[in-house]
Every structure is written in structure tokens, then in C-alpha cells.
C-alpha positions as CSV (number, residue, x, y, z in Angstrom):
1,M,19.7,-19.9,16.8
2,A,17.3,-22.3,18.5
3,G,13.7,-23.1,18.4
4,E,13.5,-23.6,14.6
5,T,11.5,-26.5,13.4
6,I,13.3,-29.2,11.4
7,L,11.5,-32.0,9.5
8,I,13.5,-35.2,9.2
9,V,12.4,-37.7,6.5
10,E,14.2,-41.0,7.0
11,D,13.1,-44.6,6.8
12,N,15.9,-46.0,9.1
13,Q,14.3,-45.8,12.5
14,V,17.6,-46.1,14.4
15,L,19.1,-43.2,12.4
16,L,15.9,-41.2,12.7
17,D,15.9,-41.5,16.5
18,G,19.5,-40.6,16.7
19,L,19.1,-37.5,14.5
20,K,16.0,-36.4,16.5
21,N,17.8,-36.7,19.8
22,L,20.8,-34.8,18.5
23,L,18.8,-31.9,17.2
24,E,16.5,-31.7,20.2
25,Q,19.6,-31.4,22.4
26,E,20.4,-28.3,20.3
27,A,17.0,-26.9,21.2
28,Y,15.5,-27.5,17.7
29,K,11.9,-28.6,17.4
30,V,11.9,-31.9,15.4
31,V,9.1,-33.4,13.3
32,I,9.7,-36.8,11.8
33,A,8.4,-38.8,8.9
34,G,9.3,-42.2,7.4
35,H,9.0,-41.3,3.7
36,G,8.1,-38.5,1.3
37,F,4.3,-38.9,1.5
38,E,4.4,-38.8,5.2
39,G,6.7,-35.8,5.1
40,L,4.1,-33.9,2.9
41,E,1.4,-34.8,5.4
42,R,3.5,-33.4,8.2
43,M,4.1,-30.2,6.2
44,H,0.4,-29.5,5.7
45,L,0.1,-29.4,9.5
46,I,3.3,-27.3,10.2
47,A,5.7,-25.7,7.8
48,P,9.3,-26.5,8.9
49,D,12.2,-24.1,8.8
50,L,14.5,-26.7,7.3
51,I,14.1,-30.2,5.8
52,L,16.6,-33.1,6.2
53,S,15.8,-36.0,4.0
54,D,17.0,-39.4,2.9
55,I,16.9,-40.2,-0.8
56,I,16.2,-43.9,-1.1
57,M,12.9,-44.5,0.8
58,P,9.7,-46.5,0.2
59,E,6.4,-44.9,-0.9
60,M,8.0,-41.7,-2.1
61,D,11.8,-41.2,-2.5
62,G,13.7,-38.1,-1.6
63,Y,13.9,-36.7,-5.2
64,A,10.1,-36.9,-5.6
65,F,9.6,-35.5,-2.2
66,F,11.9,-32.5,-3.0
67,E,10.0,-31.8,-6.2
68,A,6.7,-31.9,-4.4
69,V,8.0,-29.5,-1.8
70,R,9.3,-27.1,-4.4
71,S,6.1,-27.2,-6.4
72,K,4.3,-25.3,-3.6
73,P,5.0,-21.5,-3.6
74,E,4.7,-21.3,0.2
75,W,7.5,-24.0,0.6
76,I,9.8,-22.9,-2.1
77,S,12.3,-21.1,0.1
78,I,12.6,-23.8,2.8
79,P,16.2,-25.1,2.9
80,F,16.4,-28.7,1.9
81,I,19.3,-31.0,2.7
82,F,19.8,-34.5,1.4
83,L,21.4,-37.0,3.8
84,T,22.2,-40.3,2.1
85,A,24.5,-43.3,2.0
86,R,24.6,-43.3,-1.8
87,R,28.0,-42.0,-2.8
88,E,27.7,-42.7,-6.5
89,K,28.4,-39.6,-8.7
90,E,25.0,-39.9,-10.5
91,Y,23.1,-39.5,-7.2
92,I,25.1,-36.4,-6.2
93,L,24.6,-34.9,-9.6
94,A,20.9,-35.6,-9.6
95,G,20.5,-33.8,-6.3
96,K,22.5,-30.8,-7.5
97,K,20.5,-30.6,-10.7
98,L,17.3,-30.5,-8.7
99,G,18.7,-27.5,-6.8
100,V,19.0,-29.0,-3.4
101,E,20.9,-26.8,-1.0
102,D,23.3,-29.5,0.5
103,Y,24.1,-33.1,0.0
104,L,25.6,-34.9,3.1
105,L,26.9,-38.4,3.0
106,K,26.2,-41.0,5.8
107,P,27.7,-41.5,8.2
108,V,27.9,-37.7,8.9
109,S,29.5,-36.3,12.0
110,P,27.4,-34.4,14.5
111,D,29.6,-31.3,14.0
112,E,29.3,-31.4,10.2
113,L,25.5,-31.9,10.3
114,L,25.0,-29.1,12.9
115,T,27.3,-26.7,11.0
116,T,25.4,-27.3,7.8
117,I,22.0,-26.8,9.4
118,R,23.1,-23.6,11.2
119,S,24.6,-22.2,8.0
120,R,21.4,-22.9,6.0
121,L,19.1,-21.5,8.7
122,G,21.3,-18.4,9.0
123,R,21.2,-17.8,5.3
124,L,17.4,-18.2,5.3
125,Q,17.2,-15.6,8.1
126,Q,19.2,-13.2,6.0
127,L,17.0,-13.8,3.0
128,H,13.8,-13.2,5.0
129,F,15.3,-10.0,6.4
130,A,16.2,-8.8,3.0
131,Q,12.8,-9.6,1.7
132,L,11.2,-7.8,4.6
133,E,13.4,-4.7,4.0
134,Q,12.4,-4.7,0.3
135,S,8.7,-4.9,1.2
136,Y,9.1,-2.2,3.8
137,E,10.9,0.1,1.3
138,A,8.2,-0.5,-1.3
139,S,5.5,0.4,1.2
140,L,7.4,3.6,2.1
141,I,7.6,4.5,-1.5
142,M,3.9,4.0,-1.8
143,L,3.3,6.2,1.2
144,A,5.6,8.9,-0.1
145,N,4.0,8.7,-3.5
146,A,0.7,9.5,-1.7
147,I,2.1,13.0,-1.2
148,E,2.9,13.3,-4.9
149,V,-0.8,12.5,-5.7
150,R,-1.6,15.7,-3.8
151,D,1.1,17.7,-5.7
152,P,0.7,17.3,-9.5
153,Y,4.2,18.7,-10.1
154,T,6.1,16.1,-8.3
155,R,5.3,12.8,-10.1
156,G,8.2,10.4,-9.8
157,H,10.0,12.8,-7.5
158,V,10.7,10.2,-4.7
159,E,12.3,7.6,-7.0
160,R,14.4,10.2,-8.8
161,V,15.7,11.9,-5.7
162,M,16.6,8.5,-4.1
163,N,18.5,7.4,-7.2
164,Y,20.2,10.7,-7.7
165,A,21.4,10.6,-4.1
166,L,22.5,7.0,-4.3
167,S,24.5,7.7,-7.5
168,V,26.3,10.6,-5.7
169,T,27.2,8.4,-2.7
170,E,29.2,6.1,-5.1
171,Y,31.8,8.9,-5.4
172,L,32.1,9.6,-1.7
173,V,33.9,7.8,1.2
174,W,30.7,6.2,2.5
175,N,30.1,3.3,4.8
176,P,27.9,0.8,2.8
177,A,26.0,0.0,6.0
178,E,24.7,3.7,6.0
179,I,23.2,3.4,2.5
180,K,19.9,2.7,4.3
181,V,20.1,6.2,5.7
182,I,20.2,7.6,2.2
183,R,17.5,5.3,0.9
184,F,15.0,5.9,3.7
185,G,15.9,9.6,4.0
186,S,15.4,10.2,0.3
187,I,12.1,8.3,0.3
188,L,10.7,10.2,3.3
189,H,12.4,13.6,3.0
190,D,9.1,15.3,2.1
191,I,6.8,13.2,4.3
192,G,5.9,16.2,6.4
193,K,4.0,17.7,3.4
194,I,1.2,15.4,4.5
195,N,0.4,18.2,7.0
196,I,0.6,21.0,4.5
197,S,-2.6,22.4,3.0
198,E,-3.5,21.3,-0.5
199,T,-4.2,24.9,-1.4
200,I,-0.5,25.6,-0.7
201,L,0.8,22.5,-2.5
202,K,-1.3,23.1,-5.5
203,K,-1.1,26.9,-5.7
204,D,-0.7,28.1,-9.3
205,G,2.1,30.6,-8.6
206,P,4.6,31.7,-6.0
207,L,3.7,31.4,-2.3
208,N,3.0,34.5,-0.2
209,N,4.9,35.0,3.1
210,D,2.3,33.2,5.3
211,E,2.2,30.3,2.9
212,W,5.9,30.1,2.7
213,R,6.2,30.1,6.5
214,E,3.8,27.2,6.6
215,M,5.6,25.3,3.8
216,K,8.9,25.7,5.7
217,K,7.5,23.7,8.5
218,H,7.3,20.4,6.6
219,P,10.7,19.1,7.8
220,V,9.5,19.5,11.4
221,Y,6.2,17.9,10.6
222,G,8.0,15.0,9.0
223,V,10.2,14.4,12.0
224,E,7.1,14.4,14.2
225,L,5.4,11.9,12.0
226,I,8.1,9.2,12.2
227,S,9.8,10.0,15.5
228,G,8.1,7.1,17.3
229,I,9.1,4.5,14.6
230,H,12.5,3.1,15.7
231,Y,13.2,1.5,12.4
232,L,12.9,4.8,10.5
233,A,15.0,6.8,13.0
234,P,18.1,6.9,10.6
235,A,16.0,8.9,8.2
236,I,15.4,11.8,10.6
237,P,18.6,13.8,9.8
238,V,17.6,13.9,6.2
239,I,13.9,14.8,6.8
240,Q,14.9,17.5,9.2
241,N,17.8,19.1,7.4
242,H,17.5,18.6,3.6
243,H,16.6,22.3,3.2
244,E,19.6,23.5,5.2
245,R,22.2,25.3,3.1
246,W,26.0,25.2,3.3
247,D,26.2,29.0,3.9
248,G,23.6,28.9,6.7
249,S,20.7,30.4,4.7
250,G,18.5,27.4,4.8
251,Y,15.7,26.2,7.1
252,P,14.4,25.2,9.6
253,A,17.4,25.8,11.9
254,G,19.8,27.8,9.7
255,L,22.6,25.2,10.1
256,C,25.8,25.7,8.1
257,E,28.6,23.7,6.6
258,E,29.3,20.5,8.5
259,E,26.7,21.2,11.2
260,I,24.4,19.8,8.5
261,P,24.4,15.9,8.5
262,L,26.2,14.5,5.5
263,S,23.2,12.5,4.4
264,A,21.1,15.7,4.3
265,R,23.7,17.5,2.3
266,I,23.6,14.7,-0.3
267,V,19.8,14.6,-0.5
268,A,19.8,18.4,-0.7
269,V,21.7,18.3,-4.0
270,A,19.6,15.5,-5.4
271,D,16.3,17.2,-4.3
272,S,17.4,20.6,-5.8
273,F,18.4,19.0,-9.1
274,D,15.0,17.3,-9.4
275,A,13.1,20.4,-8.5
276,M,14.9,22.4,-11.2
277,T,14.2,19.8,-13.9
278,T,10.6,19.4,-12.9
279,E,7.9,21.7,-14.4
280,R,6.4,24.4,-12.1
281,P,3.7,26.9,-12.9
282,Y,5.7,29.9,-11.7
283,R,9.0,29.2,-13.5
284,P,10.3,27.6,-16.6
285,V,11.7,24.1,-16.3
286,M,15.5,23.7,-16.7
287,L,17.2,21.3,-19.0
288,P,19.3,18.7,-17.0
289,S,22.5,20.4,-18.3
290,E,21.3,23.8,-17.1
291,A,20.4,22.4,-13.7
292,C,23.8,20.7,-13.4
293,E,25.5,24.0,-14.2
294,E,23.3,25.7,-11.5
295,I,24.4,23.0,-9.0
296,L,28.1,23.7,-9.9
297,Q,27.7,27.5,-9.5
298,C,26.1,27.1,-6.1
299,S,29.0,25.0,-4.7
300,G,30.2,26.5,-1.5
301,S,27.1,28.7,-1.0
302,Q,24.0,26.5,-1.2
303,Y,25.7,23.1,-1.4
304,D,28.7,21.3,0.1
305,P,31.6,21.5,-2.4
306,N,32.5,17.9,-1.9
307,I,29.0,16.7,-2.6
308,V,28.9,18.9,-5.7
309,K,32.2,17.3,-6.9
310,A,30.6,13.8,-6.4
311,F,27.5,14.9,-8.3
312,K,29.7,16.1,-11.2
313,K,31.4,12.7,-11.3
314,A,27.9,11.0,-11.5
315,W,27.0,13.5,-14.2
316,D,30.2,12.9,-16.2
317,T,29.5,9.1,-16.2
318,S,25.9,9.8,-17.4
319,Q,24.3,8.3,-14.3
320,I,22.3,11.4,-13.5
321,Q,21.0,11.6,-17.1
322,S,20.1,8.0,-17.1
323,I,18.0,8.4,-13.9
324,F,16.3,11.5,-15.4
325,N,15.3,9.5,-18.5
326,T,14.2,6.4,-16.6
327,F,11.7,7.8,-14.1
328,P,8.5,9.6,-15.4
329,Q,7.8,13.2,-14.8
């Protein structure tokens, strides 16, 4: 990492100059201040990526400076490191009680200082990425729910399918790094319905042949919609194949067995269970227990037997029932 801005707040000019030179040699941008008030003035001009502060300083000491920084919502996540010569236990405990990230004692070696700074900046980067992913996922759910507004019979469908699918993955040999495939795939599996006519989506009865042919295009439409978005590419196998069937009777390509991506096989079971337990004008809604039995009976024909076994384990531990009761219909 390089190029991050570090604010050094230190009243010892010799030490301040030494720290500034060290960090600039490591390609960090350095802003300096002689006490807390001056540090706050600098922060109003540029928000640093990390703060390195002495404790005992004139005008405003490090403790007061830390509290002033943390009082601002826009600064609350900036890593804050105390660098002080005070070794007394009460000073260390005071810093920890405030919630400061690190407490380094002078004289500190360059290696220790740089290692601490890199560690804190790396953790901040991870936190920002996690927050970005959460925001992105929330936005995708809002987008997917826009489809549900067009279809009065699918309220809560996105959240339920995602959670059913995630509960099933707990009982499979599954790489945790690929959970994002399930999450995004579940959220976006029906995104292609944006291109389906509302007269078809809201039809009060079974679809005729022409309408059914059009409805069966929604996986292809969905892939076309997100194909240019690199970040969402892992969701494509689910969007394209969640209506394929283990015996080859599904659509759009008539794939069978392990030709169907694993993620799509998982979402297929979750999607079907939710469809069966959701009210439709052309058929009675099933109880969850009835829908579970239907899933079990279709193992090896409509669904992958291994996925069905995992679904049954999630059912036996009441995870499926809990999701059904948690999200509105």
C-alpha cells in the first residue's frame, strides 16, 4: 500500500520531522500538526487515512484530540494510533478505554511503526470493502424487489430464496469464497422478468402457450442485462440455469444433471420451495411441510439428489421453517 495520507500530531519537532521523513520514504502522504487543535484544523482540510498522535501535548492533548475525532461521524472509522513516552499503566489503560486502535511506546523502531501502520490501513481497507459489498447487495435487493412490485404474488421472494439457498449450502461441501455466487445469484435470478410484459406477470390464471414461451425467456433476458457488469458475472450461471432440471426437462437449454452449474441447482430447489408456498391465483398454496415433501419426491427427476438431501437437513434443523416465518409474503 502507498499513497495513503497519515496525520502526525506531535509537539516534539525533531521526532515530528523524523517520523515525516520515514513515512514519506514509504510513499505515504504526510500531514503534520503540533497539538490536537492544529490536528483538527488539518482534518477539516483533508481527512487522513490514519492518525498517529502523541498524548502529552500543549493546547489539546491526545486524549481530547481522540475524543474530538471520534465525535464526528465522518471520522469515526479512521484508525488512530497513540505514540507516547508515557509507560505508566494508567496511561495505557486510559487509551484502551477510549477505544484507540494501538498504543506504541517511544522510542519505537521503524519496523514496528511501519508494521502497525500497514496492519491498520489493511484492516481499514477490508472494512471499507465489506461495507461497499453490503451497500451493493442492499442496492441489488432493492432492484430485484422492483420486479416484485410488478408481480403481486412474489412479495419477499428475493429474500426468502436467498436465505433458503444459503441454508442449503451449509450442508454441502462448498467453498466459502463462492457464497457470493449464491447470494448474488439468488438476488438476481429473476432479474430478466423486467423485460416480461406486466400482462403476463399479473395474469389471473395459467399462461397460454405464447405467454409461456415469452416467460421462459426471462433467464436469457437476465443474462443480457448484467453481462456487461464484471462484478456481477458470478451470478450469471444462476440467472441462466435456475429453471434447468436434473432430468433435462427444464429451460432454456435443456441441460441435465451435472451439466447444470451447482449454484443453479441449489437456487432451483430454493426457488421451487418458495413458489409452492406462495399464493397463486391458479393453484392453491401449499403448506411448508407439503412443499418439502414435494421437493423430496422430485429428487432425481426435477432436482439434484444431493441438493435435496442438504435441503432436508436444513428442514430437519428448522432453518427453512424459520426463514418462511421471518420474511413476509
